[in-house]
N, C-alpha and C positions, 0 to 999 in steps of 0.2 A: 264495431268500428262506423264512424261518423267521417264522411267525406265532404269535405266546403271547397267548391272551386271558387276561383276570383283572377279579375284582375289588375295589373297596376301599373302606372306609366313606367317606362325604362328609357327614360331622355335626359340630358341634359339641358333644360329648359324652365323659366319660370314666369308664368304668367296663364292669361285666362281661354283655353282654346282644348279642342279635342287632342287627344295624345295620337302620335304618329308613329309614336313605336309600341308596343307594349307585353307585358308575359302574363301568359296564364298559368298558375299556378294550382295546385289540390294539398290543402292539408287533411292527411288521417290520422285520427285519432280514436283510441277508445274514448267510449263515453257512459256514465252513468244516466238515470232514467230524470229524463228534464226535470218533471214534477216530482217532487218527495211522494211516500206515501203510498206508492203503487198504485194500484189500479182506483183511483179516488175521486169522485166528481170534484170539479174546481169550481170556487166562484171567479167571475169575469167582471171588472168593472165597464161601465159605459163611460166613454170619452163623448162629456156635453159641451166641451169647450175644445173643442181642436179635432182638425181632420186629420188620417193618415195619409190621402195623396188627393189631389185634383184629376179631373179630364184634360187627357193629351200632357201627360206629366209621365214620372218613371213607376208607376204603382204597380205596374203589373210583372219589374223585370227586379230581378235580386239585386238591388243595389245598397249600397250602406247607407244612404240617405233615405229611403224608407224606413231604415229603421232607428236612425235618429231621430224621425219625427214624430216616433210614437214615445219616445224615452219621458218627454215630461209627463205623459200619461200615463203610460208604466208604473210609474213614480208616486204618483196618485192615486191609482191600482193597489199598489205594495203600501201604501198609509191606509187603507182603507181595507187589507188582510182580503185582497184578491189577489190570483197570481198571473191574469193577464189582462187585457184590455181590450175591448169589442169599441171597434171604430166604425161611424156611418160618414154617408156622402158626403161631400163638401158641398155639394150646393142645394139640399133640401135639410141637410140631417136630420131625414125621418127613414132612410132605407141603411141597411146593414150591409157592409162591405167584409170587414175580417178582421184578425185578432191582430195585435200587434206583428207576430212573427207566424199568423197560423192561419187556413181556412176552418169555415166552418159549416155543420151540417142539420138538420132540424129531421126530426123523425115523426111522422104523422099517427095515429091513431088509426087509419085504415092501412097503414103499413107502408106508404110510398115516403121517401126522402126528398127534400127539398136544398140546394145550395146557391147562395148567390153567384148569378151569372158572370162573366167573364167580360166588364164590358171597358176594360183599359187602366182600371184601379184599384184590381185585385189580379194578388201574384195566383200565376198559373203552375200550382203546386205538382208534382209529380206523385208527391201522394195522394192529393185529390184528384188526381187522374187515376189510382190505383184504386180506391175507393169505389168509385163511378162503377171500375168495370164489376167488381167484388160485388158491389149491387145488381149491376143489369145479370152478373153470373148466376145470380140467385133469383132471376124475375123478379125484381123490385124496381118498380119504375122513380126512377130519379129527375126530378124539375130541376132544372135549373133558371133561375126566373129573378127577378129582384124580390129581395123580405126586406118587407117596412119590419119598423120597432113594434110598431101599432100590433103586427098581426104576429108576433113574437109573443106578446104581453096577454093578448086575448087568446091565445093557443095555449098560455100555459093556463091561464085563468080558467078555461074551458074544459081543460083535459085533452083538446086534439094532438099537442106537441108533447108525446111520451116522451120523447129523447132527446138530447142536441149532446154534439160530440166538436171538438176540433179535431183539427191533423195536420202534420208538417213531419218533416224529416225528423226530427231529432225527436220531437215528445209521438210520432206513429200515429196513434189514437187516444185521444183524454175526453172523457165524460165530463159534460159543462154540469154543474150542480146548479147555480143562482148566476142570474144577471143584476149588480148592482150599482146605484147612482146614487147623486146625492141626493135622489126627489123619490128611489121606489126601489124595493125588491122584488125582483121577478123570477119567480120559481119555490119549488119546496123546499120546507124547514129541514128537511132530513133526507138528500137527494141520493140513490142509489144507483151503481153503475145498470144503463139500460142494457138488455138480451141482446139487441143489435151491434149495439155498441162494442160488447165485451168478443160478442162473435166476430167483429170484423176485423177487432185487433189481433185474437189470438190467429184469425186468418192470416194476414198480412203479416205478423212476424214470424210465424209457420214460413211461409213463402221466403221470408227475408233470410232465416236460419236452416232452412234446406230442410227442415223436417215435414212439410205439404208441398206435394208436386207443382212446378211453376209451369201451368198451361197456358202464360202469356209470353213465356220466356223474354220474360223481366231479367232474370240473371245474368250478369255475362263472367264468366273466372277471368281474374287478374292473371294468375301466377297456381303453379302446381306445387 
C-alpha cells in the first residue's frame, strides 16, 4: 500500500498568491514494484544540462514543482536506457545531490556509508532517515556530507566504492549499477546487488510488512 499526502488550494480565486484555504488529502493505493525486474541494479543518467533545485528554493520539500523540474532530464535518461536521473548542484555542477525522486547512498570498502548532506536542496526523505537509523543499529558509520561526481568516479575505478543504492517511499531500496552520461559510463559492466543493499532492503521491508520487530515504533495502526 502506497500513501501519498498532498494539499490543494480550495477557494474561489484566480491569481498569483499563497492560498488562504487549502485541503489536506491522502491517496492510499496498492502498488507494484517501482522498478520492474526485481532486485536488479538500475542504470542512472547524469543530468549535465539541468539542475533539479537551487539554494533557497523548494528543493527539500515534497512539491510537484520539484518533480516537474526533473522530467526533461528523465526523458533523456529513458532514451539512453536509464531508469532514473542523477542531479548535480545548480551552483558548481560538481556535487551530487539526489535522483529525480530518490536519495542516494554510497558504500565504501572499509564499511562506512556516505550520503549527500541535507543542504536545503535535497529532500528530507523518511526512507533516507530510516536507512540511516538501520545502519547505526548495525554500528556502521554513516557520513552525511558533500559528495562530488569526481569522488564517485574515482571511487568506482579504484574499488573504494563497492555498492551504490537509491531509496524512496515507492522504490524502498534499489541497487544502482552504473551512472551514464553523454561523456562517460561509471561503474561495473555486469553489476550485482550488493550485500549491504540487499540486507537493508530485506530488513526495511520486513519491518513494513510486520515480519521483523519494529524496534523504533515506526508503524502506526490505522484500523483493526
